[in-house]
N, C-alpha and C positions, 0 to 999 in steps of 0.2 A: 464835271466839277469834282475836285478832290477835297472832301471835307475833313479828312483825317490826316493831318501831316504827322509823320512818325514822331518827330521831336520838335517842339517849338523852342524858341530861344529861352523862355522862362523855365521850361522843363529841363533843358540842358544845364542851366545854372543850378537848379535845385538838386539834380543828380550829382553834380560836381561838389556842391557843398556837403551833401550827405556822405560822399566818399571821403572828403577831407575830415569830416567828423569821426568816421570809423577809424581812420588812420591815427587820429589823435587819441582815441580810446585805446587802441592797440599799443601805442607808444607809452601811455600812462601805466599800463600793466607791467612794463619792463623796468620801471623805476625802482630804485633801491628803497626798501622800507626802513624808516628810522624808528627805532624802538625807544621808549622812555629809558632814562638812566636807571630807574628803579626796577626795570623788568628783570626777572630772573629766568634762568634756563631750567627746564625740567622735562621729564618724560611723563606724559599724561595718558591715562586710560579712563575713558568714561565707562563706569560700570552700570549705573542706573541713574539717568539724569534726575536731579542735579548732583548726584554723588559721583565723585571721581577719585582716582588715586593719582598722586603727584610724587614721582620717584618712589613708588611703592607704599607711600603713606596715605591714609585716608584724608580726603579733603572734600570741599563742596564748592560748587559754583554759586556765586552770589545772585540774588534776584537781579535780572537785567544784565547778566554777564554776556559778553560778546566774544565769540570765537571767530577768528578770521582765518580762512584757508590760505594756502601758499599763493593763491591768485588774489589775495586780499579781499575776497568776497565773504560775506557772513556764512557760517556753517552752523547748522542746527546740531545740538549735542546728541540728539537721538540718532542722527545719521552716522555717527562715528563710534558707536558703542562697541567696546571690545578691541578697538585699534590702539596700538601703542604708538604714540606720536611724540616727536621731539618738538617742544614748544618754547616760546618765551611767554611769560605771564606776569601779571601784576596782582597784588593782593590788596584788598580794601581794608578799611580800618577794623573790621570785625574778624579778620583772618580768612575771609573767603576769597577764592580766586575770582577776579573780576574781568580782566581783559586777557585773552589768549590769542597768540599768533602761531599758527601751524607753520613750521619753517620749511623752506626749500633746502636742498642738500648744501648749497653754497652758504646759506644763512646758518645752518646747523654746524658748519665747519668753523665758524667764527667762535672765539672763546667768549664766554659770558659767565658771570657769577651764578652759582646755584644756591638754593636755600640752605642756610646753615653754614655757609663758608665765610 
């Protein structure tokens, strides 16, 4: 008597659905990111979180600031200390940098307004 069938019908269905879910996630990462119209272009260097420089000028990340990597996943500011990164960013009402998107090469090639222009 064989008690262990290698794959039951329900197990095959679950594996198929899991595979389709992974394909959907991979496809979602290839989508073009849409940045707010108010987003500016800059070169950011995190010196000592939350202190940064934006285009060589001192700036600060706001409380609750979000940095998204080129893969659109959150990045901790401490993990990118000292790296010079081309970014799009928004500034909140008190002048602190709030949302940051680290750009891919293709996104960096697109023209966007810089601060002071």
